[in-house]
C-alpha positions in Angstrom: 93.4 63.8 103.0 94.4 63.1 99.4 92.5 60.8 97.2 93.8 57.6 96.1 95.4 57.7 92.6 93.2 55.8 90.1 94.9 52.4 89.1 95.7 52.5 85.3 93.5 50.0 83.3 95.6 47.4 81.6 95.0 47.0 77.9 94.8 43.5 76.8 96.7 42.7 73.7 94.4 41.7 70.8 95.8 38.1 70.8 95.2 37.7 74.6 91.7 39.0 74.1 90.9 36.8 71.1 92.2 33.8 73.1 90.1 34.8 76.2 86.9 34.8 74.0 87.9 31.6 72.3 88.4 29.8 75.7 85.0 31.0 76.7 83.5 29.8 73.5 85.1 26.3 73.9 83.6 26.0 77.4 80.2 26.9 76.0 80.5 24.5 73.1 81.5 21.8 75.4 78.5 22.4 77.6 75.9 23.0 75.1 77.3 21.7 71.7 78.6 23.4 68.8 75.3 23.8 67.2 74.1 26.0 70.1 77.2 28.0 70.1 76.7 31.7 68.9 78.6 35.0 69.4 76.0 35.9 72.1 76.4 32.8 74.1 80.2 33.1 73.8 80.0 36.8 74.8 77.7 36.0 77.8 80.2 33.2 78.9 83.2 35.7 78.6 81.4 38.6 80.1 82.1 40.5 76.9 79.9 42.1 74.3 78.5 40.2 71.2 80.0 42.9 69.0 83.5 42.1 70.4 83.0 38.5 69.5 82.0 39.3 66.0 85.0 41.7 65.7 87.5 38.8 66.4 85.6 35.9 64.7 83.6 37.5 61.9 80.5 35.2 62.0 78.7 32.4 63.9 80.1 29.8 61.4 83.7 31.1 61.8 83.4 31.0 65.6 82.0 27.5 65.5 84.8 26.5 63.1 87.5 27.9 65.2 86.4 25.9 68.3 86.1 22.8 66.3 89.6 23.2 64.9 90.8 23.6 68.5 89.5 20.1 69.2 90.9 18.8 65.9 94.4 20.3 66.7 94.4 18.7 70.1 93.6 15.4 68.6 96.2 15.7 65.9 99.0 16.7 68.5 98.2 13.9 70.7 98.4 11.4 67.7 101.8 12.9 66.6 103.4 12.5 70.0 106.5 10.4 70.0 105.8 6.7 70.9 108.6 4.6 72.3 106.5 1.5 73.2 107.0 -1.9 71.8 105.7 -2.1 68.3 103.2 -4.6 69.2 101.6 -2.3 71.7 101.3 0.7 69.7 97.9 0.1 68.0 96.1 -0.3 71.3 98.0 3.0 72.7 97.0 4.9 69.5 93.3 3.9 70.0 93.5 5.0 73.7 94.9 8.4 72.8 92.2 8.8 70.1 89.2 8.0 72.3 90.8 10.0 75.1 91.1 13.2 73.1 87.6 12.8 71.5 85.9 12.1 74.8 87.5 15.1 76.5 85.8 17.2 74.0 82.6 15.1 73.4 80.0 17.6 72.7 82.3 19.3 70.2 83.1 16.1 68.2 79.4 15.1 68.2 78.9 18.2 66.2 82.0 18.0 64.0 80.9 14.6 62.7 77.1 14.8 62.8 76.2 18.4 63.6 76.2 21.8 61.9 79.9 21.5 61.0 79.7 18.0 59.2 81.0 18.7 55.6 82.5 22.2 56.4 85.5 22.4 54.2 87.9 24.0 56.5 87.2 21.5 59.2 87.2 18.6 56.8 90.8 19.6 55.8 91.9 19.6 59.3 90.2 16.0 59.9 92.0 14.7 56.9 95.3 15.5 58.6 94.2 13.5 61.7 93.1 10.7 59.4 96.6 10.8 57.9 98.1 10.7 61.4 96.0 7.6 62.3 97.0 5.8 59.1 100.6 6.6 59.8 100.4 5.3 63.4 98.7 2.1 62.0 101.4 1.5 59.4 104.5 2.7 61.4 105.4 -0.6 62.2 106.0 -1.7 58.7 108.4 1.2 58.0 110.2 0.6 61.4 111.1 -3.1 60.5 112.0 -2.2 56.9 108.8 -3.3 55.1 107.3 -1.0 52.7 103.5 -0.7 53.3 101.6 -1.8 50.2 98.9 0.2 48.4 96.5 -2.4 49.7 97.5 -1.9 53.3 97.3 2.0 52.9 93.8 1.7 51.3 92.5 -0.8 54.0 94.1 1.6 56.7 92.2 4.6 55.4 88.9 2.5 55.2 89.5 1.3 58.9 90.0 4.9 60.1 86.6 6.0 58.4 85.1 2.9 60.2 86.6 4.2 63.6 85.2 7.8 62.9 81.6 6.5 62.1 81.4 4.1 65.1 82.8 6.6 67.4 80.4 9.2 66.2 77.6 6.8 66.7 78.8 5.8 70.2 79.1 9.6 71.2 75.4 9.9 70.2 74.4 7.4 72.9 75.3 3.9 73.5 75.6 1.5 76.3 79.2 0.4 75.6 81.8 1.8 78.2 84.9 3.5 76.6 86.9 0.4 77.3 84.4 -1.9 75.5 84.5 0.5 72.6 88.2 0.5 72.4 88.2 -3.4 72.4 85.5 -3.3 69.5 87.5 -0.9 67.3 90.7 -2.8 67.9 88.9 -6.1 67.1 87.8 -4.6 63.9 91.6 -4.3 62.9 91.3 -8.0 61.8 90.3 -6.7 58.3 93.9 -5.5 58.0 95.6 -8.6 59.5 96.5 -10.2 56.1 98.5 -7.1 55.2 100.1 -6.2 58.4 103.8 -7.3 59.1 105.0 -8.8 62.4 104.9 -8.1 65.2 101.8 -6.0 64.6 99.9 -8.9 62.9 100.3 -11.2 66.0 99.3 -8.3 68.3 96.1 -7.4 66.4 95.1 -11.2 66.4 95.7 -11.2 70.1 93.7 -8.1 70.5 90.9 -9.3 68.5 90.8 -12.6 70.6 90.7 -10.5 73.7 87.9 -8.3 72.3 85.7 -11.2 71.5 86.7 -12.9 74.7 
């Protein structure tokens, strides 16, 4: 009786192996938070060696940063997706997209804003792109109807985006508001921009504000 021929081992491409490790690190971070993520915990989750994680990511900080950037990239791509809704509906849709992406990676975003990566230069650069996308969403109505957003509107929009981040970070840390209630609260805060917004966004924001207070 002849013995079975051993099956050849399939060698993973480095990019595939790195992706596998990163996916395990993302799962670990979403379960325990970025602050608890280390090469050892990621390796255990992936069934790999800690040395292999260090080989692909270099350090604990780099591993955490890479996971954070995955969450930021997901939000950025979500906000950049084409939107063919009526202009007046777009602020509410953008807010829904924002909160949906953040809550999908809740533990990671908590630590991006308030944890170990708060103030990290590379993460902050990526966050700035997201803020720019949010401001663009907010002021897009003006460009569509042929109105050039003023410097005042741009400044107020950036300030409002900072408010959204801080309120959402506080909510992630523990609050009784539902996600829908938070969305209404944040949309209601858009009233600070109303004097600068063109129609139909201005009337839409006023209506949303009345509904949020409702």
